PDB file of N, CA, C, O and CB in Angstrom:
ATOM      1  N   MET A   1       0.098 -22.053 -21.375  1.00  0.00           N
ATOM      2  CA  MET A   1      -0.223 -21.159 -22.501  1.00  0.00           C
ATOM      3  C   MET A   1      -0.902 -21.958 -23.622  1.00  0.00           C
ATOM      4  O   MET A   1      -1.920 -21.543 -24.175  1.00  0.00           O
ATOM      5  CB  MET A   1       1.071 -20.455 -23.037  1.00  0.00           C
ATOM      6  N   MET A   2      -0.325 -23.084 -23.930  1.00  0.00           N
ATOM      7  CA  MET A   2      -0.888 -23.893 -25.020  1.00  0.00           C
ATOM      8  C   MET A   2      -2.313 -24.373 -24.675  1.00  0.00           C
ATOM      9  O   MET A   2      -3.208 -24.338 -25.520  1.00  0.00           O
ATOM     10  CB  MET A   2       0.031 -25.113 -25.311  1.00  0.00           C
ATOM     11  N   THR A   3      -2.505 -24.811 -23.451  1.00  0.00           N
ATOM     12  CA  THR A   3      -3.808 -25.318 -23.044  1.00  0.00           C
ATOM     13  C   THR A   3      -4.882 -24.223 -23.102  1.00  0.00           C
ATOM     14  O   THR A   3      -5.998 -24.455 -23.566  1.00  0.00           O
ATOM     15  CB  THR A   3      -3.725 -25.900 -21.633  1.00  0.00           C
ATOM     16  N   THR A   4      -4.520 -23.025 -22.621  1.00  0.00           N
ATOM     17  CA  THR A   4      -5.498 -21.938 -22.659  1.00  0.00           C
ATOM     18  C   THR A   4      -5.882 -21.620 -24.100  1.00  0.00           C
ATOM     19  O   THR A   4      -7.056 -21.407 -24.402  1.00  0.00           O
ATOM     20  CB  THR A   4      -4.941 -20.681 -21.963  1.00  0.00           C
ATOM     21  N   LYS A   5      -4.901 -21.587 -24.977  1.00  0.00           N
ATOM     22  CA  LYS A   5      -5.183 -21.308 -26.372  1.00  0.00           C
ATOM     23  C   LYS A   5      -6.145 -22.359 -26.922  1.00  0.00           C
ATOM     24  O   LYS A   5      -7.108 -22.031 -27.614  1.00  0.00           O
ATOM     25  CB  LYS A   5      -3.878 -21.273 -27.197  1.00  0.00           C
ATOM     26  N   LYS A   6      -5.879 -23.596 -26.613  1.00  0.00           N
ATOM     27  CA  LYS A   6      -6.706 -24.692 -27.097  1.00  0.00           C
ATOM     28  C   LYS A   6      -8.131 -24.560 -26.524  1.00  0.00           C
ATOM     29  O   LYS A   6      -9.119 -24.771 -27.227  1.00  0.00           O
ATOM     30  CB  LYS A   6      -6.078 -26.064 -26.708  1.00  0.00           C
ATOM     31  N   ASN A   7      -8.205 -24.215 -25.265  1.00  0.00           N
ATOM     32  CA  ASN A   7      -9.514 -24.059 -24.624  1.00  0.00           C
ATOM     33  C   ASN A   7     -10.333 -22.970 -25.305  1.00  0.00           C
ATOM     34  O   ASN A   7     -11.526 -23.140 -25.556  1.00  0.00           O
ATOM     35  CB  ASN A   7      -9.345 -23.733 -23.136  1.00  0.00           C
ATOM     36  N   ILE A   8      -9.684 -21.859 -25.598  1.00  0.00           N
ATOM     37  CA  ILE A   8     -10.351 -20.753 -26.276  1.00  0.00           C
ATOM     38  C   ILE A   8     -10.866 -21.209 -27.633  1.00  0.00           C
ATOM     39  O   ILE A   8     -11.992 -20.893 -28.016  1.00  0.00           O
ATOM     40  CB  ILE A   8      -9.397 -19.553 -26.435  1.00  0.00           C
ATOM     41  N   GLN A   9     -10.038 -21.950 -28.355  1.00  0.00           N
ATOM     42  CA  GLN A   9     -10.407 -22.441 -29.682  1.00  0.00           C
ATOM     43  C   GLN A   9     -11.656 -23.343 -29.586  1.00  0.00           C
ATOM     44  O   GLN A   9     -12.603 -23.196 -30.359  1.00  0.00           O
ATOM     45  CB  GLN A   9      -9.217 -23.220 -30.325  1.00  0.00           C
ATOM     46  N   THR A  10     -11.633 -24.264 -28.631  1.00  0.00           N
ATOM     47  CA  THR A  10     -12.775 -25.172 -28.496  1.00  0.00           C
ATOM     48  C   THR A  10     -14.020 -24.425 -28.099  1.00  0.00           C
ATOM     49  O   THR A  10     -15.119 -24.725 -28.565  1.00  0.00           O
ATOM     50  CB  THR A  10     -12.481 -26.257 -27.477  1.00  0.00           C
ATOM     51  N   LYS A  11     -13.837 -23.435 -27.223  1.00  0.00           N
ATOM     52  CA  LYS A  11     -14.986 -22.624 -26.790  1.00  0.00           C
ATOM     53  C   LYS A  11     -15.603 -21.923 -28.004  1.00  0.00           C
ATOM     54  O   LYS A  11     -16.819 -21.941 -28.197  1.00  0.00           O
ATOM     55  CB  LYS A  11     -14.553 -21.573 -25.710  1.00  0.00           C
ATOM     56  N   ASN A  12     -14.754 -21.319 -28.804  1.00  0.00           N
ATOM     57  CA  ASN A  12     -15.242 -20.640 -30.017  1.00  0.00           C
ATOM     58  C   ASN A  12     -15.972 -21.615 -30.921  1.00  0.00           C
ATOM     59  O   ASN A  12     -17.032 -21.300 -31.462  1.00  0.00           O
ATOM     60  CB  ASN A  12     -14.077 -19.987 -30.782  1.00  0.00           C
ATOM     61  N   LEU A  13     -15.405 -22.793 -31.081  1.00  0.00           N
ATOM     62  CA  LEU A  13     -15.982 -23.795 -31.948  1.00  0.00           C
ATOM     63  C   LEU A  13     -17.367 -24.199 -31.449  1.00  0.00           C
ATOM     64  O   LEU A  13     -18.309 -24.299 -32.236  1.00  0.00           O
ATOM     65  CB  LEU A  13     -15.066 -25.013 -32.038  1.00  0.00           C
ATOM     66  N   SER A  14     -17.488 -24.428 -30.163  1.00  0.00           N
ATOM     67  CA  SER A  14     -18.777 -24.824 -29.612  1.00  0.00           C
ATOM     68  C   SER A  14     -19.821 -23.724 -29.771  1.00  0.00           C
ATOM     69  O   SER A  14     -20.986 -24.006 -30.053  1.00  0.00           O
ATOM     70  CB  SER A  14     -18.629 -25.190 -28.147  1.00  0.00           C
ATOM     71  N   SER A  15     -19.405 -22.470 -29.589  1.00  0.00           N
ATOM     72  CA  SER A  15     -20.349 -21.372 -29.745  1.00  0.00           C
ATOM     73  C   SER A  15     -20.807 -21.292 -31.199  1.00  0.00           C
ATOM     74  O   SER A  15     -21.980 -21.031 -31.468  1.00  0.00           O
ATOM     75  CB  SER A  15     -19.715 -20.034 -29.296  1.00  0.00           C
ATOM     76  N   GLN A  16     -19.900 -21.511 -32.123  1.00  0.00           N
ATOM     77  CA  GLN A  16     -20.261 -21.495 -33.539  1.00  0.00           C
ATOM     78  C   GLN A  16     -21.261 -22.634 -33.820  1.00  0.00           C
ATOM     79  O   GLN A  16     -22.233 -22.445 -34.551  1.00  0.00           O
ATOM     80  CB  GLN A  16     -18.984 -21.637 -34.441  1.00  0.00           C
ATOM     81  N   LYS A  17     -21.018 -23.787 -33.244  1.00  0.00           N
ATOM     82  CA  LYS A  17     -21.922 -24.916 -33.449  1.00  0.00           C
ATOM     83  C   LYS A  17     -23.310 -24.576 -32.896  1.00  0.00           C
ATOM     84  O   LYS A  17     -24.334 -24.864 -33.517  1.00  0.00           O
ATOM     85  CB  LYS A  17     -21.362 -26.199 -32.771  1.00  0.00           C
ATOM     86  N   LEU A  18     -23.313 -23.958 -31.719  1.00  0.00           N
ATOM     87  CA  LEU A  18     -24.577 -23.587 -31.107  1.00  0.00           C
ATOM     88  C   LEU A  18     -25.342 -22.615 -32.007  1.00  0.00           C
ATOM     89  O   LEU A  18     -26.546 -22.762 -32.216  1.00  0.00           O
ATOM     90  CB  LEU A  18     -24.340 -22.965 -29.722  1.00  0.00           C
ATOM     91  N   ARG A  19     -24.636 -21.637 -32.526  1.00  0.00           N
ATOM     92  CA  ARG A  19     -25.263 -20.672 -33.416  1.00  0.00           C
ATOM     93  C   ARG A  19     -25.854 -21.380 -34.645  1.00  0.00           C
ATOM     94  O   ARG A  19     -26.994 -21.132 -35.038  1.00  0.00           O
ATOM     95  CB  ARG A  19     -24.242 -19.599 -33.847  1.00  0.00           C
ATOM     96  N   MET A  20     -25.058 -22.254 -35.227  1.00  0.00           N
ATOM     97  CA  MET A  20     -25.504 -22.995 -36.407  1.00  0.00           C
ATOM     98  C   MET A  20     -26.746 -23.818 -36.071  1.00  0.00           C
ATOM     99  O   MET A  20     -27.711 -23.852 -36.835  1.00  0.00           O
ATOM    100  CB  MET A  20     -24.376 -23.913 -36.937  1.00  0.00           C
ATOM    101  N   TRP A  21     -26.705 -24.478 -34.916  1.00  0.00           N
ATOM    102  CA  TRP A  21     -27.813 -25.340 -34.501  1.00  0.00           C
ATOM    103  C   TRP A  21     -29.081 -24.501 -34.326  1.00  0.00           C
ATOM    104  O   TRP A  21     -30.163 -24.917 -34.739  1.00  0.00           O
ATOM    105  CB  TRP A  21     -27.467 -26.088 -33.181  1.00  0.00           C
ATOM    106  N   LYS A  22     -28.949 -23.341 -33.724  1.00  0.00           N
ATOM    107  CA  LYS A  22     -30.105 -22.447 -33.530  1.00  0.00           C
ATOM    108  C   LYS A  22     -30.659 -22.049 -34.892  1.00  0.00           C
ATOM    109  O   LYS A  22     -31.869 -22.073 -35.115  1.00  0.00           O
ATOM    110  CB  LYS A  22     -29.708 -21.174 -32.704  1.00  0.00           C
ATOM    111  N   LEU A  23     -29.767 -21.687 -35.790  1.00  0.00           N
ATOM    112  CA  LEU A  23     -30.184 -21.287 -37.140  1.00  0.00           C
ATOM    113  C   LEU A  23     -30.904 -22.431 -37.833  1.00  0.00           C
ATOM    114  O   LEU A  23     -31.955 -22.240 -38.444  1.00  0.00           O
ATOM    115  CB  LEU A  23     -28.971 -20.840 -37.978  1.00  0.00           C
ATOM    116  N   LEU A  24     -30.335 -23.604 -37.731  1.00  0.00           N
ATOM    117  CA  LEU A  24     -30.944 -24.790 -38.355  1.00  0.00           C
ATOM    118  C   LEU A  24     -32.324 -25.040 -37.785  1.00  0.00           C
ATOM    119  O   LEU A  24     -33.272 -25.334 -38.513  1.00  0.00           O
ATOM    120  CB  LEU A  24     -30.059 -26.033 -38.153  1.00  0.00           C
ATOM    121  N   ARG A  25     -32.421 -24.919 -36.472  1.00  0.00           N
ATOM    122  CA  ARG A  25     -33.703 -25.141 -35.805  1.00  0.00           C
ATOM    123  C   ARG A  25     -34.741 -24.147 -36.290  1.00  0.00           C
ATOM    124  O   ARG A  25     -35.879 -24.507 -36.591  1.00  0.00           O
ATOM    125  CB  ARG A  25     -33.547 -25.039 -34.287  1.00  0.00           C
ATOM    126  N   LYS A  26     -34.326 -22.878 -36.362  1.00  0.00           N
ATOM    127  CA  LYS A  26     -35.243 -21.834 -36.845  1.00  0.00           C
ATOM    128  C   LYS A  26     -35.728 -22.161 -38.246  1.00  0.00           C
ATOM    129  O   LYS A  26     -36.923 -22.106 -38.537  1.00  0.00           O
ATOM    130  CB  LYS A  26     -34.558 -20.452 -36.832  1.00  0.00           C
ATOM    131  N   SER A  27     -34.784 -22.501 -39.106  1.00  0.00           N
ATOM    132  CA  SER A  27     -35.155 -22.801 -40.505  1.00  0.00           C
ATOM    133  C   SER A  27     -36.057 -24.032 -40.597  1.00  0.00           C
ATOM    134  O   SER A  27     -36.972 -24.076 -41.420  1.00  0.00           O
ATOM    135  CB  SER A  27     -33.889 -23.020 -41.358  1.00  0.00           C
ATOM    136  N   SER A  28     -35.798 -25.029 -39.753  1.00  0.00           N
ATOM    137  CA  SER A  28     -36.607 -26.236 -39.793  1.00  0.00           C
ATOM    138  C   SER A  28     -38.040 -25.912 -39.343  1.00  0.00           C
ATOM    139  O   SER A  28     -39.003 -26.453 -39.886  1.00  0.00           O
ATOM    140  CB  SER A  28     -35.983 -27.342 -38.899  1.00  0.00           C
ATOM    141  N   ILE A  29     -38.171 -25.019 -38.341  1.00  0.00           N
ATOM    142  CA  ILE A  29     -39.494 -24.630 -37.894  1.00  0.00           C
ATOM    143  C   ILE A  29     -40.228 -23.895 -39.045  1.00  0.00           C
ATOM    144  O   ILE A  29     -41.413 -24.127 -39.286  1.00  0.00           O
ATOM    145  CB  ILE A  29     -39.395 -23.726 -36.617  1.00  0.00           C
ATOM    146  N   LYS A  30     -39.514 -23.030 -39.726  1.00  0.00           N
ATOM    147  CA  LYS A  30     -40.104 -22.312 -40.868  1.00  0.00           C
ATOM    148  C   LYS A  30     -40.556 -23.308 -41.905  1.00  0.00           C
ATOM    149  O   LYS A  30     -41.664 -23.187 -42.429  1.00  0.00           O
ATOM    150  CB  LYS A  30     -39.097 -21.309 -41.488  1.00  0.00           C
ATOM    151  N   GLN A  31     -39.737 -24.284 -42.216  1.00  0.00           N
ATOM    152  CA  GLN A  31     -40.071 -25.286 -43.222  1.00  0.00           C
ATOM    153  C   GLN A  31     -41.313 -26.066 -42.779  1.00  0.00           C
ATOM    154  O   GLN A  31     -42.194 -26.346 -43.592  1.00  0.00           O
ATOM    155  CB  GLN A  31     -38.874 -26.248 -43.460  1.00  0.00           C
ATOM    156  N   LYS A  32     -41.380 -26.407 -41.519  1.00  0.00           N
ATOM    157  CA  LYS A  32     -42.553 -27.149 -41.018  1.00  0.00           C
ATOM    158  C   LYS A  32     -43.824 -26.350 -41.254  1.00  0.00           C
ATOM    159  O   LYS A  32     -44.833 -26.883 -41.717  1.00  0.00           O
ATOM    160  CB  LYS A  32     -42.400 -27.469 -39.510  1.00  0.00           C
ATOM    161  N   LYS A  33     -43.761 -25.069 -40.930  1.00  0.00           N
ATOM    162  CA  LYS A  33     -44.910 -24.214 -41.128  1.00  0.00           C
ATOM    163  C   LYS A  33     -45.309 -24.167 -42.596  1.00  0.00           C
ATOM    164  O   LYS A  33     -46.491 -24.206 -42.939  1.00  0.00           O
ATOM    165  CB  LYS A  33     -44.620 -22.818 -40.613  1.00  0.00           C
ATOM    166  N   LEU A  34     -44.303 -24.081 -43.448  1.00  0.00           N
ATOM    167  CA  LEU A  34     -44.538 -24.063 -44.891  1.00  0.00           C
ATOM    168  C   LEU A  34     -45.251 -25.332 -45.305  1.00  0.00           C
ATOM    169  O   LEU A  34     -46.234 -25.287 -46.044  1.00  0.00           O
ATOM    170  CB  LEU A  34     -43.213 -23.910 -45.669  1.00  0.00           C
ATOM    171  N   PHE A  35     -44.759 -26.463 -44.831  1.00  0.00           N
ATOM    172  CA  PHE A  35     -45.383 -27.740 -45.188  1.00  0.00           C
ATOM    173  C   PHE A  35     -46.815 -27.831 -44.695  1.00  0.00           C
ATOM    174  O   PHE A  35     -47.691 -28.375 -45.368  1.00  0.00           O
ATOM    175  CB  PHE A  35     -44.577 -28.894 -44.625  1.00  0.00           C
ATOM    176  N   GLU A  36     -47.034 -27.285 -43.504  1.00  0.00           N
ATOM    177  CA  GLU A  36     -48.393 -27.320 -42.932  1.00  0.00           C
ATOM    178  C   GLU A  36     -49.335 -26.492 -43.782  1.00  0.00           C
ATOM    179  O   GLU A  36     -50.513 -26.822 -43.919  1.00  0.00           O
ATOM    180  CB  GLU A  36     -48.398 -26.801 -41.473  1.00  0.00           C
ATOM    181  N   ASN A  37     -48.816 -25.419 -44.353  1.00  0.00           N
ATOM    182  CA  ASN A  37     -49.647 -24.530 -45.160  1.00  0.00           C
ATOM    183  C   ASN A  37     -49.955 -25.093 -46.526  1.00  0.00           C
ATOM    184  O   ASN A  37     -50.893 -24.647 -47.186  1.00  0.00           O
ATOM    185  CB  ASN A  37     -48.980 -23.203 -45.311  1.00  0.00           C
ATOM    186  N   LEU A  38     -49.175 -26.073 -46.964  1.00  0.00           N
ATOM    187  CA  LEU A  38     -49.382 -26.652 -48.298  1.00  0.00           C
ATOM    188  C   LEU A  38     -50.695 -27.391 -48.382  1.00  0.00           C
ATOM    189  O   LEU A  38     -51.029 -27.940 -49.432  1.00  0.00           O
ATOM    190  CB  LEU A  38     -48.243 -27.594 -48.657  1.00  0.00           C
TER     191      LEU A  38
END
């Protein structure tokens, strides 16, 4: 029971990290385009 709970927590954490990473990547691409336009 404990292990499964821990596994679920880590899974959730990794998915959150992935989401954040995707968001960061998107924003960085936007910033790059902005810089290119300057």
